[in-house]
Structure formats: structure tokens, C-alpha cells
C-alpha positions as CSV (number, residue, x, y, z in Angstrom):
1,M,170.4,100.4,12.4
2,L,167.9,103.5,11.8
3,V,168.0,106.4,9.4
4,T,165.9,109.2,9.7
5,A,164.8,111.9,7.2
6,E,162.9,115.0,8.6
7,S,161.8,118.2,7.2
8,C,158.8,119.9,9.4
9,T,160.4,118.5,12.8
10,G,163.6,119.9,12.3
11,G,165.9,117.4,13.7
12,W,163.5,116.4,16.8
13,L,162.9,112.9,15.7
14,G,167.0,112.4,15.7
15,Q,166.9,114.3,19.1
16,A,164.2,111.9,20.6
17,V,166.0,108.6,19.8
18,T,169.2,109.7,20.7
19,T,167.8,110.6,24.1
20,V,168.0,106.9,24.7
21,A,171.3,105.7,26.3
22,G,172.8,103.4,24.0
23,S,171.3,104.5,20.8
24,S,174.5,104.8,18.9
25,A,174.1,100.9,18.8
26,W,171.3,101.3,16.7
27,Y,170.8,104.9,15.2
28,E,173.2,105.6,12.5
29,R,172.1,109.0,11.2
30,G,169.7,111.7,10.6
31,F,169.1,114.0,7.6
32,I,167.3,117.4,8.1
33,T,165.9,118.5,4.8
34,Y,163.7,121.5,5.7
35,S,163.9,123.0,2.1
36,N,162.7,121.2,-1.5
37,L,166.5,121.9,-2.7
38,S,167.9,119.8,0.4
39,K,165.7,117.3,-0.1
40,C,166.8,116.8,-3.9
41,E,170.4,117.4,-3.0
42,M,170.8,115.4,0.3
43,L,168.1,112.4,-0.5
44,G,167.9,112.4,-4.2
45,V,164.0,113.3,-4.2
46,S,163.0,114.0,-7.6
47,P,162.4,117.7,-8.1
48,E,159.7,116.5,-10.6
49,K,157.9,114.6,-7.8
50,I,157.8,117.3,-5.8
51,E,156.4,119.6,-8.4
52,E,153.9,117.2,-9.3
53,N,153.0,116.2,-5.8
54,G,154.4,118.8,-3.5
55,A,156.8,118.7,-0.7
56,V,153.8,117.7,1.6
57,S,153.0,114.2,0.1
58,E,153.2,110.5,0.6
59,E,155.3,110.3,-2.7
60,T,157.9,112.6,-1.3
61,A,158.0,111.2,2.0
62,R,158.7,107.7,0.4
63,E,161.5,109.2,-1.6
64,M,163.1,110.9,1.4
65,A,163.1,107.6,3.3
66,F,164.3,105.7,0.3
67,G,167.1,108.3,-0.4
68,A,168.2,108.0,3.1
69,L,168.6,104.4,3.1
70,Q,170.5,104.9,-0.1
71,R,172.9,107.3,1.5
72,S,173.3,105.6,5.0
73,H,174.3,102.2,6.3
74,A,171.0,101.5,7.9
75,Q,168.2,98.9,7.3
76,V,165.3,101.1,8.7
77,A,164.3,104.6,7.5
78,V,161.7,106.9,8.5
79,S,160.9,110.1,7.0
80,I,158.5,113.1,8.1
81,T,157.5,116.1,5.9
82,G,154.6,118.4,6.7
83,I,153.1,121.7,7.6
84,A,153.4,122.6,11.2
85,G,152.2,126.2,10.9
86,P,151.2,128.4,12.0
87,S,150.8,129.5,8.5
88,G,151.9,127.5,5.0
89,G,148.7,125.5,5.0
90,S,146.2,125.3,2.2
91,T,142.3,124.3,1.5
92,E,143.9,120.9,0.0
93,K,146.7,120.6,2.6
94,P,145.9,122.5,5.7
95,V,148.1,123.3,8.6
96,G,148.8,119.8,10.5
97,T,148.9,117.6,7.6
98,I,152.1,115.5,7.9
99,C,153.1,112.5,5.8
100,F,155.0,109.8,6.8
101,A,157.3,106.9,5.2
102,W,158.6,104.1,6.8
103,V,161.0,101.9,4.8
104,L,162.9,98.4,5.4
105,N,165.8,97.6,3.1
106,D,164.3,94.5,2.3
107,G,161.7,96.9,0.3
108,L,158.7,96.7,2.6
109,V,157.1,100.2,2.5
110,K,154.5,101.8,4.6
111,C,153.2,105.4,4.0
112,K,150.5,107.5,5.9
113,T,149.4,111.0,5.9
114,H,147.9,112.7,9.4
115,H,146.0,115.6,10.1
116,F,147.1,116.8,13.4
117,K,145.3,119.7,15.6
118,G,146.9,122.0,17.6
119,D,149.6,124.7,17.4
120,R,153.2,124.4,15.8
121,D,154.6,122.6,18.8
122,V,152.0,120.3,19.2
123,I,151.9,119.3,15.6
124,R,155.8,118.7,15.5
125,R,155.4,116.4,18.7
126,Q,152.4,114.4,17.3
127,S,154.8,113.9,14.3
128,V,157.8,112.8,16.3
129,I,155.5,110.4,18.4
130,T,153.9,108.8,15.1
131,A,157.2,108.4,13.5
132,L,158.6,106.4,16.5
133,Q,155.3,104.2,16.8
134,G,155.5,103.6,13.1
135,I,159.0,102.2,13.5
136,L,157.7,99.8,16.0
137,S,155.0,98.8,14.1
138,L,157.0,98.2,11.1
139,L,159.9,96.1,13.1
140,D,157.2,94.0,14.4
141,E,156.0,93.0,10.8
142,M,159.6,92.0,10.2
143,P,160.3,88.4,9.6
144,P,162.3,87.0,12.3
145,L,165.6,86.6,11.8
146,I,167.5,83.4,11.4
147,G,170.6,82.2,13.1
């Protein structure tokens, strides 16, 4: 089962996976945590981590994914947090900076930051595609099921 935790994509990833007929067999739930407070309340992200690293960071993405796993019945989690624009960027984290985390309940974790170009719609679309590709890549790395 899959759980999603989204910020800048605002539920687009959940919408994308539920477009697939039969997804209720493998998609457990999604969290849309747009504000920092919602990340802390709904996913257990540490306010100190957000203060230290920012909401747009691999550390926050990792905590979002682990929080989603802990608050669901899923075995696979993906999270997205970033700056889709058109404003909100900085020299350090320009518009298009998107952080991802993919987590399996056995502890396997992958995190990655992308710097996408384009307008808000393009950046968000690229984020959803990257999240889905990351899920498939992570599942390819899983050990085979026995029995």
C-alpha cells in the first residue's frame, strides 16, 4: 500500500494515482500538508527541523514520508515539498526547488532535490512525475517477496 504526503503539489500526486482504475487496492491515503503547522500536526514533522533546515529540505521531506507511514497502514511512502512559484524563492532555494523522499517500511530511504525550470504548472507537473518515477525505482530495489 502507498501513502502520499504532499505540500507544493496540493494533492496532484494523489489525484494522479487515483486516476488508475483499481488503485484502491494499493493506494491507502494521502496527506496534503501545505502549511508548516499542518506538516507538524498531521505528519509529526519537528518544528525544530523546519526551523533549522526549512520546509523545503530533504530533512523535512524525510520526516513527512516517515510521518505518513506511521499514520497510515501503508508500506511505501512518498513526500514532496518545494517552491513551485511564481514567488517564494531565494538565492539559496530558487523557485523550482523541490525535495522528495521515498520510504519503505523496512527502513529503505531515498531523498533527492530537483531544480525544475518553468512556470508553476510545469514545476508541479514535473514534481508529480518525479515522485511517481521514484516510487517505481524504489519498488524495483525491494527484495523479492517470499512465499
